[in-house]
N, C-alpha and C positions, 0 to 999 in steps of 0.2 A: 504494500500500500504506500503510495507516495505521500510526502509531507503535506501537500496541498489537500489531498483527500482526507487525511487524518485531521488537518486543521478545520476543514469544513464540517466533519462529523462532530468534533469537539465543540465548535462554535454553535452548531444546532442544539447539542445537548445542553450547553450552558444557557442558551436562550430559553429553552424549555424549562429548565430548573429555575432560572431567574424569574420567568413569567409566573411560575407557580407560587413563588415566595414574595412577589413584589408588594402585595397588600400588607403583609406582615412586616417586610423590611421598611416600607414607607412610614409606618407608625412607630417603629422601634429605632430606626437609624441603623447604626452598626459600624463595626471596625474592619470588616473584610471587604475587599474589592477584587473584581475580575476585569481584565482589559483585553481587547483584541484589536489589532490594527496592522500597521505597517512600519517597517524600519528601513530607512535608506542608509546603506552601509558603504562607506568609502574606505578602501584599504590601500596602504602603501607598504611595499616590501622592498627593502634596499640592503645590498651587501656591502661590507667594508671594502672588498677588493674591486668593487665596481659593479654597476648594473642595478637597475631598479624597475619595478613594475607597479602599476596602479590599476585597481579594479573598483568598479562601482556596481552595486546590486541593490535591488529592492526586494524585501522579504516580508513574509507574514510574521506577525509577532503576537504571542499569547502570553499574558501575565496574570499573576495572582499576588495579592499582598495583604498584609495585616497591619493596621495602625495600633501600635502598643499604647500610644497616647496621642493627644492632639498634635504633638510636635515630633514624635518618633514613630518610625514604621520599618517594615521589612518587605522585600519583594523578590519574587522568583519569576523569571521570564524565559520563554523558549523561542528560539529564532533559528530558521533554516532546518530544523529537525536535528541538528548536530551541535548547536551552540546553546548554552544555558547561562543565564545571568543571575547572580545572587547579589542583592544590594541591601544595605541599611540606608534609611532615608531620614533626613531632618527637614521638617516642614515649618514654614512661616505663614500662618493664615493671614490673609488680608481682608477676608470677610467670612461669613458663615459658609459660603460655597466656593471660595477661591483661595488658592495657596500657591506660593512659590516653594520649591524644594531643592535641596542638593542631596546627592547620594554617592555612596562609595561602596565598593565591593569587588567582586571578581567575575570574570567571564570564563566559563569552561568551554573551550572551543577545540574542535578537531580540524586542524588545517592540513592542507596537502603539502605544506612547506616543511614542517618539522616532522621528525620521526615519532613524536609522542604527543598525546593529548596534553593540553596545558591549561593551567589556571593563570589568567592574565589580570592584573589589577586594573580596575576601571573606576572612573569618576564621572559624575554627570550633574546636570541641573535641569530644571523644568518648571512648567506651570500647569496646574490642574484646576479645572473649573467645572462645577456641577450645575447643569442647566436646570435640573429638578433636584429634589433632595437626594435621589439615588442614581441619576444618570448624568454623565458628563463626558468630558474629553480631557486628554492629557497631551501636551506637547513637550518634548524633551530632547536633550542632547547628551550623549555619552562619549567618552574618549578612553581608549586603552592603548597601551604600548608595551611590547615585550621584546626581548632580545634573546637569541639562541644561536648555537653553532650548528652548521649543517655541512654535509659533503655534497659537492656537485661536480659534474664532469666538464672539463674544458678540452675541446678538440684542437688539434693543430690546424694549420691553414688549409691543408688538402683533406682533412677529415679522415686520415688513415690511422691516426693514433689519438689517444686522449690521456689525460691525467686526472686523477681525483684530487680536488682541492678542498680544504676545510676553510670555511669562512664564517665570520660573525654576521648575523642577520638582524636587522631592526624591522619590526612589524608593527604598524600603527593602524588604528581603526578610528574613524569618526562616524558616529551613528546618530541620525536624526529620527526620532520616533514620533508617531502620531497614533494614538489609540483612543477608542471609546471605552469609557469606564462605567462599571455598574457596582455600586456600593450596596452592601446588604448587612 
């Protein structure tokens, strides 16, 4: 099953569950929230010995969070089916329905560049606004950067022979997120 199909099934299930509990959630409020939307990811991969590549991709994003208090929360997000984000969040409410936030945590990503799956430190900021008591949107930006060593092949001029070189790599990600939020 592809990630988009799984994302569609999960979204439909969440919408069904949220619809069933919306009357109770509206009267009670709550500290849990679900979000689904999109993330625009820009990646830069550069080697110390020379060479760099840039990629840009738009991906589906699904997230879940819990507000410990009005000013502190935690979030878990899934992106691309192979990347997972874990964040602690500090919020500054500017009204009953709007808040600015900063967050810090790690991204667990499986890249084709390194030989291992890696936790990458990440930080972000954003704005969340609830149109109704329980339904709103979130706009955010996250940044992550990691360095690792990798082996790569360098061929001679006529491509008859090659040598294996070890190089230090710098991998940066800029992520712009837009999600719909449901608080219950």
